[in-house]
N, C-alpha and C positions, 0 to 999 in steps of 0.2 A: 311435744311436752319434754322438758329435760328431764333428766333422770334424777330423782332425788338422792341424796348424799345417804347411805347408810352405814352406821357403826357396827362393825363386827364384834361378836362376843370373843370369849379366849378360845371358844371351840370353831371360830371363824363362820359361824352362823350370822346372818342379818340381823339385826336388834330391833329392827321396827320394818314397818311395811309403808307403802304409798297409798295414794288416795286410789291408784288402780287396784289394790288387795282390798281396799275399805271398799270399792265399789263390787267386785267379785265375790267377795262375802256377802253384801247386801242382797246381788244378783242370784245366788245361790239359795239364802234364805227365802226372798221372794218367792222363787221357783218352787222351793218347799211346801212354804204356805198356800201357794196358789194351785199347786197340783192337788194338795189334799183338800181343799174347798176353795172354791168361788161362787158368784152369782151366775155365771153362764152354766152352761150345762156340760163341761167338759172338765171333772174332778173325780179323784178317787171316792169321795163321798158320794157323788153321784151313782159311779160303778158300783160301789158296795152296796148302795140302795135297793136292788134288786134281790132279794135273798133267795130265788129262785134255786140255788145252788150250782147253775152255770158258771163253769168256770171258777169253781168254789178253790182249786188250787193257787190259782193266778191271783186271784185277790189276794189271797192271804201272803202269798210270796211278797207281792208290791206292798200289801200293807207291812211286813217286816223290814224291810228296804226302808219306808218311810218312816216308820217307827224309830228304825236308827238312826236316821238325820236326825229326828229331833231329840233323841238322847243325845247324841254328840252335841247340837247348838243347845239344848238346854242347860247340859252340865257344864261347858265352856261358859253361859252366860250366870249359871250360878255362881261359878268361881270368880268370874270378872268382876261382876257387878253386884254379886250378893244380895242381899235383903235390902239394906240400903240404898244400892243403886236402881233397884227395881221400884221401890216406894218412890223416891225420885222421877224416874221415867214415867209411871204413872202419874204422877203428881204435873209433871211438865206436858204430858200427852193432853192429858185432860185440861190442863189450861188453855192450851193451843186451842183445843177443840171450844171450849168456852168462849176463847177470844174470837173464832171465827164466827161463832153464833152469834155474839155479842155487835159484830160488824156486820151482819147480814150477809154473809158468804157462803155460809150451810146455814140450812135452818131443820129444827128437829121434825117438823111436819110437812115435811114435801111430799108430794105424791108419790114420788118414788123414793122416798126416804130411807126406806129399809135397804134397799139396794147400795144407795151412797155410805150410810154407816156401816155396812158390810166391807165396801172397798176400803174405808178409811181403817176399821178395825184390823183387817187383814194386811194394810200395808204399815202399820202400825206395830203388829206384832212382826213383821220382817224387819223392820227398823230395829226392834229390841231384840231379836235373835243375832243381829249383825252387830249389833253394838256391844254386845256379850261376846261375841268372837273376836271383835277388835278391841275390846276393852283394855285389856293387859298391855298390846302393844301401844295403844294412845295414852296409857298411864306411865309408861315407861318414857316414851315421847315428852311428854309433858313433866316428869320429875326428875327423872334420869337415872331411876333405878332400875334394877335388873332382877327378874324373876331367880329363885335357887334353879329352875328346870335351864335356864342359861349359861351356868357355870359349867366347867369342865370336869366336874366331879362325876362318876358315875355312882350314883348313890346307892342301887340294887345289886353292885356287885363288888362291894369295898374288898 
């Protein structure tokens, strides 16, 4: 795949990301979500469900790392998409589910429906988090605008 043209900011940093950057952000979001919980037996949720106290320090430590990941993703998503973007994402995602159900591609009453809907929710959450991490880059690419963070001015040490 050919390298995409990138525009440098006054500080020399790249002003955009390519498809690989978007894919890596989505992959990291999906990994974070699926490590936390998934319908199969390997997840943080299943590990901490045993409250026998065995290996409690490890469980707390890993939980803090996972929580840090969510804080980073949700803060970026809140700043990038905001409330309106979140409402539109939920509406579009809900509309997609409705469309797939109306076409008979997925059903709400399948025998294994709860597992299917769990996977759909988990993938949807990872897409939402990835959009939040890439939203400002996509917005800049679509509009040509720059963020204040892209300027060469150090606002904290003037």
